[in-house]
C-alpha positions as CSV (number, residue, x, y, z in Angstrom):
1,X,78.7,120.6,-28.6
2,X,77.3,118.2,-31.2
3,X,79.0,114.8,-31.7
4,X,78.6,112.7,-34.9
5,X,79.4,109.2,-36.1
6,X,81.7,109.3,-39.0
7,X,82.7,105.6,-39.2
8,X,81.3,102.2,-38.3
9,X,82.6,98.7,-38.6
10,X,81.3,95.2,-37.6
11,X,82.5,91.7,-38.0
12,X,80.3,88.7,-38.8
13,X,78.8,87.3,-35.6
14,X,79.0,83.6,-34.8
15,X,81.5,80.9,-33.7
16,X,84.7,82.5,-35.0
17,X,88.2,81.0,-35.0
18,X,89.9,84.3,-34.2
19,X,91.4,85.8,-31.1
20,X,89.7,88.7,-29.3
21,X,92.4,91.0,-30.7
22,X,91.9,89.8,-34.3
23,X,88.1,90.3,-34.0
24,X,88.6,93.8,-32.7
25,X,91.1,94.7,-35.4
26,X,88.6,93.6,-38.1
27,X,85.9,95.9,-36.8
28,X,88.3,98.8,-36.2
29,X,89.8,98.5,-39.7
30,X,86.3,98.8,-41.3
31,X,85.3,101.7,-39.0
32,X,88.5,103.7,-39.6
33,X,88.4,103.2,-43.4
34,X,84.7,104.1,-43.3
35,X,85.6,107.3,-41.4
36,X,88.3,108.2,-43.9
37,X,90.8,109.0,-41.1
38,X,94.0,107.4,-39.9
39,X,94.7,105.8,-36.6
40,X,97.0,108.8,-35.8
41,X,94.0,111.1,-36.1
42,X,92.1,109.3,-33.3
43,X,92.8,110.9,-29.9
44,X,91.4,108.2,-27.6
45,X,90.2,104.6,-27.7
46,X,87.6,103.1,-25.4
47,X,87.4,99.3,-25.3
48,X,84.2,97.7,-24.2
49,X,84.3,94.0,-23.2
50,X,83.0,91.9,-20.4
51,X,85.5,89.2,-21.2
52,X,84.0,86.9,-18.6
53,X,84.4,83.9,-20.9
54,X,87.9,84.5,-22.2
55,X,91.5,84.3,-21.0
56,X,92.8,87.9,-21.1
57,X,92.5,89.4,-17.7
58,X,93.1,93.0,-19.0
59,X,91.9,92.7,-22.6
60,X,92.0,96.4,-23.5
61,X,95.8,96.4,-23.3
62,X,96.4,93.8,-26.0
63,X,93.4,94.9,-28.0
64,X,94.6,98.5,-28.2
65,X,98.1,97.5,-29.1
66,X,97.0,95.1,-31.8
67,X,94.7,97.7,-33.3
68,X,97.4,100.4,-33.4
69,X,96.1,102.4,-30.4
70,X,98.9,101.8,-27.9
71,X,99.2,105.1,-26.0
72,X,95.7,106.1,-26.9
73,X,93.8,103.4,-25.0
74,X,93.5,104.2,-21.3
75,X,89.9,103.2,-20.8
76,X,88.1,99.8,-20.6
77,X,84.4,99.7,-19.7
78,X,82.0,97.0,-18.8
79,X,78.2,97.0,-18.4
80,X,77.3,93.4,-19.1
81,X,75.2,93.1,-22.3
82,X,75.2,96.9,-22.5
83,X,79.0,97.2,-22.6
84,X,79.1,98.6,-26.2
85,X,76.7,101.4,-25.3
86,X,78.7,102.3,-22.3
87,X,81.8,102.4,-24.5
88,X,80.0,104.7,-26.9
89,X,78.9,107.1,-24.1
90,X,82.5,107.2,-22.7
91,X,83.9,108.1,-26.2
92,X,81.1,110.6,-26.7
93,X,81.9,112.2,-23.3
94,X,85.6,112.5,-24.1
95,X,84.7,114.7,-27.1
96,X,82.0,116.7,-25.3
97,X,84.5,117.4,-22.5
98,X,86.9,118.9,-25.0
99,X,89.6,116.3,-24.2
100,X,89.4,114.7,-27.7
101,X,88.3,115.7,-31.2
102,X,88.0,112.1,-32.6
103,X,87.4,109.0,-30.5
104,X,86.8,105.4,-31.2
105,X,84.6,103.0,-29.3
106,X,85.4,99.3,-29.7
107,X,83.2,96.5,-28.5
108,X,84.3,92.9,-28.6
109,X,83.6,89.5,-27.1
110,X,84.9,86.0,-27.5
111,X,82.2,83.9,-25.9
112,X,82.6,80.4,-27.5
113,X,85.8,79.5,-25.8
114,X,83.9,77.9,-22.9
115,X,81.1,75.3,-22.9
116,X,77.4,76.4,-22.9
117,X,76.9,75.4,-19.2
118,X,79.9,77.4,-18.2
119,X,78.7,80.4,-20.2
120,X,75.2,80.2,-18.6
121,X,76.7,79.9,-15.1
122,X,78.9,83.0,-15.7
123,X,75.9,84.9,-17.0
124,X,73.8,84.0,-14.0
125,X,76.4,85.5,-11.7
126,X,76.0,88.8,-13.4
127,X,72.9,89.6,-11.3
128,X,73.3,89.6,-7.5
129,X,75.6,86.6,-7.1
130,X,75.5,86.1,-3.4
131,X,71.7,86.4,-3.2
132,X,70.3,84.9,-6.4
133,X,72.8,82.8,-8.2
134,X,74.6,81.4,-5.1
135,X,71.2,80.6,-3.5
136,X,69.2,79.4,-6.5
137,X,71.5,78.9,-9.5
138,X,69.5,81.4,-11.7
139,X,70.7,81.8,-15.3
140,X,69.7,84.6,-17.8
141,X,67.2,82.3,-19.5
142,X,65.7,81.8,-16.0
143,X,65.6,85.5,-15.3
144,X,63.8,86.3,-18.6
145,X,61.5,83.3,-18.1
146,X,60.2,85.1,-15.0
147,X,59.5,88.2,-17.1
148,X,57.7,86.1,-19.7
149,X,55.6,84.3,-17.1
150,X,54.6,87.6,-15.5
151,X,53.8,89.2,-18.8
152,X,51.7,86.2,-20.0
153,X,49.9,85.9,-16.7
154,X,49.1,89.7,-16.5
155,X,48.3,90.5,-20.2
156,X,47.6,87.1,-21.8
157,X,50.7,87.2,-24.1
158,X,50.9,83.9,-25.9
159,X,53.7,81.6,-26.8
160,X,52.8,82.2,-30.5
161,X,53.3,85.9,-30.1
162,X,56.7,85.3,-28.5
163,X,57.6,83.1,-31.5
164,X,56.5,85.7,-33.9
165,X,59.4,87.9,-32.7
166,X,61.8,85.1,-33.5
167,X,60.3,84.5,-36.9
168,X,60.5,88.2,-37.9
169,X,64.1,88.6,-36.8
170,X,65.3,85.4,-38.4
171,X,63.6,86.5,-41.6
172,X,65.7,89.7,-41.5
173,X,68.9,87.9,-40.5
174,X,68.5,85.7,-43.6
175,X,69.4,88.7,-45.6
176,X,72.3,89.8,-43.4
177,X,75.6,88.1,-44.3
178,X,77.1,89.1,-40.9
179,X,74.4,87.3,-38.9
180,X,75.1,84.3,-36.7
181,X,72.0,82.5,-38.0
182,X,71.2,83.9,-41.5
183,X,68.2,81.6,-42.0
184,X,64.5,81.8,-41.8
185,X,62.4,79.7,-39.4
186,X,58.7,79.0,-39.4
187,X,56.2,79.8,-36.6
188,X,55.5,76.1,-36.2
189,X,59.1,75.2,-35.8
190,X,59.6,78.0,-33.2
191,X,56.5,77.0,-31.2
192,X,57.4,73.3,-31.3
193,X,61.0,73.8,-30.1
194,X,62.1,72.4,-26.7
195,X,61.9,74.4,-23.5
196,X,65.0,76.1,-22.2
197,X,63.4,77.8,-19.2
198,X,59.6,77.6,-19.1
199,X,57.9,79.3,-20.9
200,X,60.9,80.2,-23.0
201,X,61.8,77.8,-25.8
202,X,64.9,77.3,-27.8
203,X,63.9,79.8,-30.5
204,X,63.0,82.4,-27.9
205,X,66.7,82.6,-26.9
206,X,69.6,84.4,-28.6
207,X,72.8,82.4,-29.4
208,X,76.2,82.6,-27.7
209,X,78.3,84.5,-30.2
210,X,81.8,85.9,-30.9
211,X,82.1,89.2,-32.7
212,X,83.3,92.8,-32.6
213,X,82.1,96.3,-33.7
214,X,83.5,99.7,-33.7
215,X,82.3,103.3,-34.0
216,X,84.4,106.4,-34.8
217,X,83.0,109.7,-33.3
218,X,84.1,113.3,-33.9
219,X,83.2,116.8,-32.8
220,X,81.1,119.0,-35.0
221,X,84.1,121.3,-35.6
222,X,86.3,118.4,-36.5
223,X,83.7,117.0,-38.9
224,X,83.4,120.4,-40.6
225,X,87.2,120.7,-40.8
226,X,87.4,117.2,-42.4
227,X,84.5,118.1,-44.8
228,X,82.6,114.9,-43.9
229,X,79.0,113.9,-43.5
230,X,77.9,112.5,-40.1
231,X,75.1,110.8,-38.4
232,X,74.5,112.8,-35.2
233,X,73.9,111.6,-31.7
234,X,70.8,113.6,-30.9
235,X,69.7,111.9,-27.7
236,X,71.2,109.7,-24.9
237,X,69.4,108.1,-22.0
238,X,70.7,105.8,-19.3
239,X,69.4,104.2,-16.2
240,X,69.7,101.1,-14.0
241,X,67.8,99.1,-11.5
242,X,68.5,97.1,-8.4
243,X,70.9,94.2,-8.9
244,X,68.6,92.0,-6.8
245,X,65.8,91.1,-9.1
246,X,63.8,89.8,-6.1
247,X,63.4,93.4,-4.9
248,X,61.7,94.6,-8.1
249,X,58.0,95.4,-7.9
250,X,57.0,94.5,-11.5
251,X,58.3,91.8,-13.7
252,X,56.3,92.6,-16.8
253,X,58.7,95.4,-17.9
254,X,62.1,97.0,-17.3
255,X,62.2,100.2,-15.3
256,X,65.7,101.0,-16.8
257,X,64.2,101.1,-20.3
258,X,61.4,103.4,-19.3
259,X,63.7,105.9,-17.6
260,X,66.4,105.8,-20.2
261,X,64.0,106.3,-23.0
262,X,62.4,109.3,-21.3
263,X,65.8,110.9,-20.9
264,X,66.8,110.2,-24.6
265,X,63.4,111.4,-25.9
266,X,63.7,114.7,-23.9
267,X,67.2,115.4,-25.2
268,X,66.2,114.7,-28.8
269,X,62.9,116.6,-28.5
270,X,60.8,113.5,-29.3
271,X,57.2,113.4,-28.0
272,X,55.8,110.5,-30.0
273,X,58.4,107.9,-31.0
274,X,56.3,106.3,-33.7
275,X,55.9,109.7,-35.4
276,X,59.5,110.6,-35.1
277,X,61.5,107.4,-35.6
278,X,62.0,105.4,-38.8
279,X,63.7,102.3,-37.4
280,X,64.7,100.8,-34.1
281,X,67.3,98.3,-32.8
282,X,65.9,96.7,-29.7
283,X,67.5,94.4,-27.1
284,X,65.9,91.1,-28.0
285,X,68.2,88.7,-26.1
286,X,65.0,86.8,-25.5
287,X,61.7,87.2,-27.5
288,X,59.9,88.5,-24.4
289,X,62.6,91.3,-24.1
290,X,61.5,92.7,-27.5
291,X,57.9,92.6,-26.6
292,X,58.5,94.4,-23.2
293,X,60.7,97.0,-25.0
294,X,57.8,97.9,-27.4
295,X,55.8,98.9,-24.3
296,X,58.6,100.4,-22.2
297,X,59.7,102.6,-25.1
298,X,56.2,103.9,-25.7
299,X,55.7,102.2,-29.1
300,X,52.4,100.8,-27.7
301,X,50.4,100.7,-24.5
302,X,51.4,98.4,-21.6
303,X,50.2,94.9,-22.3
304,X,49.9,95.3,-26.1
305,X,53.4,94.2,-27.0
306,X,52.2,90.8,-28.1
307,X,49.6,92.3,-30.4
308,X,52.1,94.8,-31.7
309,X,54.2,92.0,-33.2
310,X,51.3,89.9,-34.2
311,X,49.7,92.7,-36.2
312,X,53.0,93.3,-38.1
313,X,53.5,96.7,-36.6
314,X,57.2,96.1,-35.9
315,X,57.9,94.6,-39.3
316,X,58.8,96.3,-42.6
317,X,55.7,98.3,-43.7
318,X,54.5,98.6,-40.1
319,X,54.6,101.4,-37.6
320,X,58.3,101.0,-37.0
321,X,60.6,98.3,-38.4
322,X,62.4,96.7,-35.5
323,X,65.7,94.7,-35.6
324,X,66.0,94.8,-39.4
325,X,69.4,93.2,-39.3
326,X,68.1,90.2,-37.2
327,X,68.6,91.5,-33.7
328,X,70.4,89.7,-31.0
329,X,68.0,86.8,-31.5
330,X,69.4,85.9,-35.0
331,X,72.3,88.2,-35.7
332,X,73.9,87.2,-32.4
333,X,74.9,88.7,-29.1
334,X,78.6,89.0,-28.3
335,X,78.1,91.0,-25.2
336,X,80.6,93.8,-25.6
337,X,79.9,94.2,-29.3
338,X,76.1,94.3,-29.2
339,X,75.5,98.0,-28.3
340,X,77.9,99.3,-31.0
341,X,76.6,96.8,-33.5
342,X,73.2,98.5,-33.0
343,X,74.8,101.8,-33.8
344,X,76.4,100.3,-36.9
345,X,73.0,99.1,-38.1
346,X,71.3,102.4,-37.3
347,X,73.9,104.3,-39.2
348,X,73.7,102.0,-42.2
349,X,69.9,102.6,-42.3
350,X,70.2,106.4,-42.0
351,X,72.8,106.5,-44.7
352,X,70.5,104.3,-46.9
353,X,73.3,101.6,-47.1
354,X,71.2,98.7,-45.7
355,X,70.6,97.0,-49.1
356,X,67.8,94.5,-49.1
357,X,67.1,95.5,-45.4
358,X,66.7,99.2,-46.1
359,X,63.7,100.8,-44.5
360,X,61.8,103.8,-45.9
361,X,63.0,107.0,-44.3
362,X,60.8,109.9,-43.5
363,X,62.3,111.5,-40.4
364,X,65.9,110.2,-40.8
365,X,66.0,109.2,-37.2
366,X,66.8,105.9,-35.5
367,X,66.7,104.5,-32.0
368,X,69.0,101.9,-30.3
369,X,68.0,100.2,-27.1
370,X,70.6,98.2,-25.2
371,X,70.0,96.4,-21.8
372,X,72.6,95.0,-19.5
373,X,71.5,92.0,-17.5
374,X,67.8,92.1,-16.8
375,X,67.6,95.8,-16.6
376,X,70.7,96.2,-14.5
377,X,71.8,98.7,-17.1
378,X,69.7,100.5,-19.6
379,X,70.8,102.7,-22.6
380,X,68.9,104.4,-25.3
381,X,70.4,106.4,-28.2
382,X,68.7,108.6,-30.8
383,X,70.6,109.1,-34.0
384,X,69.6,111.4,-36.9
385,X,70.9,113.2,-40.0
C-alpha cells in the first residue's frame, strides 16, 4: 500500500514565548488546512517529543487535547533528535497496517525553559548515562567533537571546511522566515568564533530551539477518494548503534546512517543518489555531522566530505543542494520537531513551493536524514511525486 503526504505545517523555530501545546497547535493547524481535511477525518495522532527540558511528564495527553485529537491520540514516541522521524514512521505504519486511512504525526519541543548548562547536561545523559556521562560528563558537543577530531586526523578535513557548512546553511536560512537564525555569516567570522568543544567552535554548533511541525498522511485509496495530490513516501530506512560510544570501532562516520540509507535506497529503487535525488535535508546538528553524512549517504567517497562542501557540490547549482532551508545549524533544532520539519521542507521543494529557496527539479525526489544522539538512532526517508 502506498502512503502519501497530503499536508504539512511548521512553526518558526527559535526562543518562543508559547507553551508546548500552543506550538503544536500552530503546526497542526497549518498541516490540517494544507491537507484540506478536518480533524474529524484524521483517525490517529502520533506525538513525538523528548520533552526532557519541559515540565509536562506526559505531554502527548495535553497536546492532543489542545489540538482537537482527544480520543485519537494514544501514541507518544521518543527517539532523541530523531523523534520526529519515529513519529512519521509510526503514523505511516498505522496506515499500512490498515488501522487508519488518515494519520497525523506531530513533533514538538520546548527547549528554552531551562538554562544552557542544564540543556547540555540533559543531552549528555542521552547516550549511555551510567558509563559515559556519569563517568566523564560528556555532552553532545563533546561527542561530535570526537567525530570531528577523528575525521580531521584521518582525512585531513580542515576547520575552514567545517565552517563552510555553517556559512552555506546560514546563507539559506537568511531567506527562511521560519529560521531561528535568519542571517548570513562570513567564513572569517565562523573560523574565528570561540571553541565550544575542540575542534568545534560556536558556529559549528546548532542552537537550542523551540518549535513544532506536523505532517498529515493518507493511504493511496483515501487520497484518490479525496481527489488530492500527494508527495509519496517511496523509501524508508532505519538503524541504530550501540548506546556506548566507547564501543564503536570508527568515529569518522555513523554506522546508523549507512545502514538506514541502504535500506531506504533499496525500497525506493535508488542505485546512485546523486543521479536520483534533487535535494536533501541532512542532520547537521554540528558541521561535522553534515560532512560525515555526505559520505555515509553515498554522495561522495569516504574522506571527501570536506572537499564536497568546499567545491560547492552541496550548494545550489551543485551535485545536490543540501539543507536549503538552513538545516539544524541555522533553522534550528527543537528535537521532536526536527525530523518532521525536514519532511515539511522536502514536500515544499517537491511541490515547488519553496520560493527563493526552490531548487531545480529533474527527478522530483528528495531525501531526509535524521539522526538521534550520535547515531543512536538513524532514519532516512525518500519522498517523490
